[in-house]
N, C-alpha and C positions, 0 to 999 in steps of 0.2 A: 372322488371319482375325480374334482376338479385337483386337488392338489396332489393326484397320476400324472396327470398330463402336463400338468406345470414339472413333473418332475423328470416326466419323459424329455419335454421338447427344453428343458435344462439343460442337461444330460446330453440330448441332442447338438449346440448349441456352443458347448464344449465340447465333442467330438468332433465337430468344424472345425476350431481356431486349427489356425496354421500354424501360431506363432505366441510364445510364452508371456504375451506386453496383453495381445490379444484375449490371451484363458484369465488370465489373470484381469483385465475391464470387465469382462462375464462372471465370474467368481464376488468380483464385490458388488456389481449394480445389479445381477439379475437373482443372484440367493434370496434376497429383501420377494422375489413374486412366491418363494412359498412359506420365509420364517421373514418376519416386520421390524426393523430394526431401523435408527437412525443415520450409524455411519458404516459402515462397514472397510479396513483398512487390508492390504497382505502385506507381509512383509518375506523374504528373503534370507537365509541365516548361511553364507556361503563362506567361508573361507575367515569361518570366526566372527564374520563382520553382517549385521543387520543393516537389509535394507530396504526399502519403503518403495513395493512397486506400483505398488494405485489404493487408490485412493475412492470411495465412490460419489461418485458425482463429478469424480476434477477428471480434467484429460490429461493435465501434465503433470506430474510432482514435482514441487519443487523443494528440492533437499537443505534449505535454510533457511525453511522457514521457518518458522518456531512453534509454530501448530508438527511441523514434519524431528524436529530436534525434540521436539515432548514424547512423539509413539515413539521414537526408535529408545529413549531412555526408558519409558516403560515396558518395553520391551525385554531389553536387556537385560532389566526387574525379575521379568514373568519368567522367562530360560536361566535364570541363574538360581531360580527357588525351584523352579520344576521342570526336568528337560523329558518326564515320558510325553507318551502322544497321546494322555487321554484328554479328551474334550474334559471341562472346568469355566466352571463364575468364578471368576475373581473378588477374592473376598478386598475391596480399595480400604478399609483401615489394614488390613494386617499388613499385605499385598506392597502394598506402595508408599515412597516414603514422606517424610508429609510433604515437602518440596509436590512432589508427582499431585500430591491431591487439594494441595492449595491453586497448582497451576491446570487441573483436572475441573474444575467450577466455570474455567471460561475457556476448557475445551471442547467438552465435550458430555457426554449425558455422562450419572454414576452407577449406572451397570452397563458390568467387560465381561465379556464372553471369552473364551479362552479357546481355538480350535487349532491345534497341533496337526500341521498338514505333512508328516513327513514319510522317507521310504529306503530302502535298502534293496537292491535285486543288481546281479551277478553284476559288483563290485561297482554299482551306479549310484549315488545316495542323495536327496534333496532334505530339503530341507526347508521347509514355509511353516508359515504362520497367518490366520486370519484374525483378526481382530474384530471383534463388535461391537455397539454401545446401543444402546436402547435407554429411553426413559423410563418404562416399565420394567417387572419384575422381569427375570427369564422364563420362561414355563418349565414342565418337565414336557411336555409333545412338543415345542418347538426344539428344546436338543437331543431330544432321541431323532427328528426330524433332522438335523444340523450333523448330526452324527452318522445317519445313514447316508448326505450326500457326501461326509469329509471323506467319505473313503471312492469315493468317485474321482474328488476331486486331488487328490494322494496321486489315484491312478490316470489321471491325463497330464499333469504336471510329467510325471514321472515320464509317460511315453515321450512328450516335446523335447522335456532336458534329452532321456536316450537317441529319440529322432535326428539329433545335434548335435549330440556324442559321434553321432556315426559318421555322418555328414563329414563331420571334421575332422576326419582320420581317415579319410579315403579322400582325403581334398588333400591334406598332407602327405599322400604316401607320391601321390601326383607329383607337388611338391616338390619331393626330395630328390628325383628326379632331376626337375633343372634348379637345384640351390643352390651349386655356387654361383650359375650366373645371378640371381635373384637377386644373391647376398651383396655379389658389387653391384651387379645397377643398382638395388637400394641406400648399399655406404657413398657410391657416391652422388646420387640425386639427395640424399644429407645434406649437403654442403651447396646445395643451390639455395640462393639469396633472394629473400623472397620477402614483404612487408609485409611486416605484420600492423594486422588488422580486428580491431574490432566490435562487433555489433549490437546496439542499445538503443532501446525504446525514447522516443523522444517528444517533446510541446514545445510548438510555437506558443510566447510568453511575450508583451510587450516591454521595451524597451524602455527602462527613465517613466513611467506611467506619474501622472497624480494622484497618486493614493486619500481619497474619500476618509476621515475616518469620525472618532464619536465626539466632539467638544464639549460633551458633559455627559455624568453618569447620570442613567434615565432609561428609557425602556422608547424604541424603533414604533412610531404611529403608524407609517407608510412613506411605502419607497417606490416616487413616484416617477419612475424611467424603470427599460427596458433592457434587458440583457442588448448590446450590437446595435443600441440605439445611440444616435448624435445630438451631441448636445452644444452649448454657445457656451459664453462663460456667463457668468448672472439666472443658465436656469436652476427650474427648482429641484433641487434632488433629491432631500427623504426631509423627514416631519418627527423632529420628535417627540414625543409627550407633551405637552407645554402647562397642561391642567396647575400643577404645582407651581413652575413657572411667572405661569402669568397669574395666581394668586399671589405670588409673593412678591409682581411686581405689583401687584392692585396696590396690599396693604401697604410695600413700601413709597406710593404715592400718597397716602391716605398719611400715615403719618408723617410726612413731609411737610402736607400742606400743613396738621396740626402743629410740628412744629414755626414755620413761618405764622400761622395766627396766634401762637403765646409770645410769640420773640415780637411783633405788632401790636399787641395789647402791652409788651411790658413796656412796650418803647412809648405807646402815647400817655400811659399811666405813670412813667418817673417824671412828667411836667407836673403832677399834683404834687405826688411821693419820694421824693430824695431818693428814697432808702433803697428804689427800686432799680436806682441807676448801675448797683454793683452787679444785678440778676440780667442784665443785658448783653455781657461778654461772656453769658455763661451760655443763656439763652442761644445766641450768634456761633457759640462751636456745638451747641444742641442740632442747631436748622446745619450746618454744612458736614457735621456726619447725615443725618438726612435724608440730606441730597448726594451721598456721595454712596446710601443705602442704598436708594432709588436707581441709582446711576446702574450698579451693578446686579438689581432684579432686573431693569432692563437692557444691561447686555446678556445679559443668561437667559431671557424668554425669547430675543432675539437671539440665539444661536440654537434653538429649539426650529430654525431652519435654519437648511446647509443647502448651498446652494454650487452650482459648477465654477471656481476658480480658471478654466481655460475651456478652453476648444477640446472637439474629443469625441471617442467612443466611449460610452458605459463598460466596461467589464463587472460580470457579477453571472452568477449559479441561475441561484432561484428566488426575483425580488418579492414572492410571499411566507418566502421562511422570515424571512426579518419582520414579519409584522407585529408588536407586541415582543418580539426579542428583548431582554436587557444588553445591557449597552454600557460600557465604563471609557472613564478619559479613555484616546488614544483609540484605539479598538478598528481594525479595518473594517468598512463595512464595501466600499465601493472602488474601483479602479476606474479613472480616464485614461483611456491612452488614445497613444496617436495610432493609425495604422500605415500610415509608410514606418514606422520607425516599431521594428521585432527582434527576434531574435531567439533564439534555439536554446530551449534545457535539456540538457541529456543526463539521464541516469547509470550513470555505468556503475553495476555490481560490484561488490567489492572483489568476492570471487575469477572477475572478470579482468582485474585491475592492471594495467602497460605504461609503460612509461611515456607519460607524452609533455609534449615541449608545449608551451607557445604558441601560436598558433599556426597548431598541426594541423592539418587536413582531411574536412570530411566532407564525406560521401553527403546526401540527406534524401531520404526517397517519403512521402505519406503513404499512408492507408488510402485516404480517394483518390489520388494520381499513383500509383506504379510504373506506370512507363516512366517519366517522368524525371530528373533526378535535382539537385539544388546542390553547389557548392558551396562551400565557409572553413572556416576557419575557427580554433578552440582562443575565446577572449577570457578569459576565468577560469579558474577548479578553483572545488573548493577543496579543502585535503582534509578538512571531517567529518565523514560519514554521514546519513540519519535512514528514515529509516522511509520506505517510498510504500503508500495505500496497500502493496501486495506483501507490504512488512519484508522485505528485501532490502535488507545492508547494501544502502550506494553510494558514492560521489555524485556529489550535483555539476553540470560541469556547463558551461557559457559555451555557447557557438556563434561568429556573428557571420550574415550572408558574405557572400560575395557582389550579390546583385542581388534583391530580393521579387525583381522581375525577371528571371533570365530562362523562366516559361512561358510569358504570355502574361501573370498577375501575379501580381500580391498573395501569398499564404495567410491566412485566416489568424485571427486567433485562437491557441487552441486546440487548432489542428495537431493530429499525434503521428504518430509512424514509428522510421527506425532511423536511426543512425549509424553509418559506417566508421570511425573514427581511426588513420593510419599514423603509426606512428617508427621506428626509426625500419632499417631491413634488417634481416635474422638468416641465418641458416634457416635450412628446412624443419631439420632435425627441430630447434630450438623453438619454431612456430608446431609442429602438432606434439612436441616434449613437458613446452612449457607448462601444464597444471601439472602432470606427474612431475615432474621438475621441484614445485614448488613443494605440491604434497612433502617429498621428500628431504627436502629439504629443513621445514616445519616438523616433521617427523625426531630426523636426526639431529637438526639442529647443528648443522652444519655449513 
């Protein structure tokens, strides 16, 4: 009875959907009320192109992410192998390529269910596919239940697509009546000059901070400072594990004392036994060597205490994560920043890249203060893209504030927000169709 009630509720939610995006979200997220799975993906197959429409537990699908690209490759493979409308469990070993199987270990569980959602009526055709992943083997009861709900999903997807198609036809008949006027106005508007802009995420970074690195190969004992703590030159920052270095210094010190004692004894006995005078030079060299070893061990031992080389504010994520962590020479541990010296780091996605000049204007909006804006200018552009923590290939851009206290306060290091970057003026046509033009040129090669 519980499954029946959940099934009826799910169908009711689908029936109340007003657009396909809302329905797609329900399909990938609420289906698990009936059947347990780890991840669900809904794809559309329109104009011979597979597109990821929705991913469970994800509000916005990032089409350039490695996971989305892998899903597209797997779906293309499965459509090519079997174009029928029957639900089936994917045989990973036979159906997927070696590269897809290797990447699957990083992206998803190994049990995959392929659920086609296709329907053709009244010369209208829809083609969707539902991919469900789980760690355990798919049971016959689950497959039977999914087969039933799949028929409902086909109907709901078809209904929404059909209603949108009819609405478009009605509006097009109205537009055709005034088509000439619309076309002339639109053509004139396409020549309207407009400033090309792009929006990208930003973060406030310290400018020219003091980088505190490990002077030794060892392990961190404790971080004695906290994030955003103000320190002065000479304040204790980090303690490294010092037991081995202390023991080495003690041994070197005692070895040095033994060498000095041997030299002293030899010098005293040389007054009685002249043959010992020839050994004095060797013992003196030995004393110098042991002295150098002791001094080196002392320097190494002193380096286990790291102190601030300048005044400033500590920039570090979580000091507790460093406790016991091994480090190598030169590894960054924390930063000492000047709150008065900050800059903006902008990550511009490769797909949104535009032509930028040095000193290009930037409008800065912070998430914690959406009502105020800061003005800035680009000072540095990195031309080699890199992956962001969200796995988006992006160009790094550095911008400086025109006036850091423009709105009555200085932004704090670590603040995030959005940057609006301004480029040269272009026509409205180019502004609207920049991405399609870029895609066509990449495809045509002209």
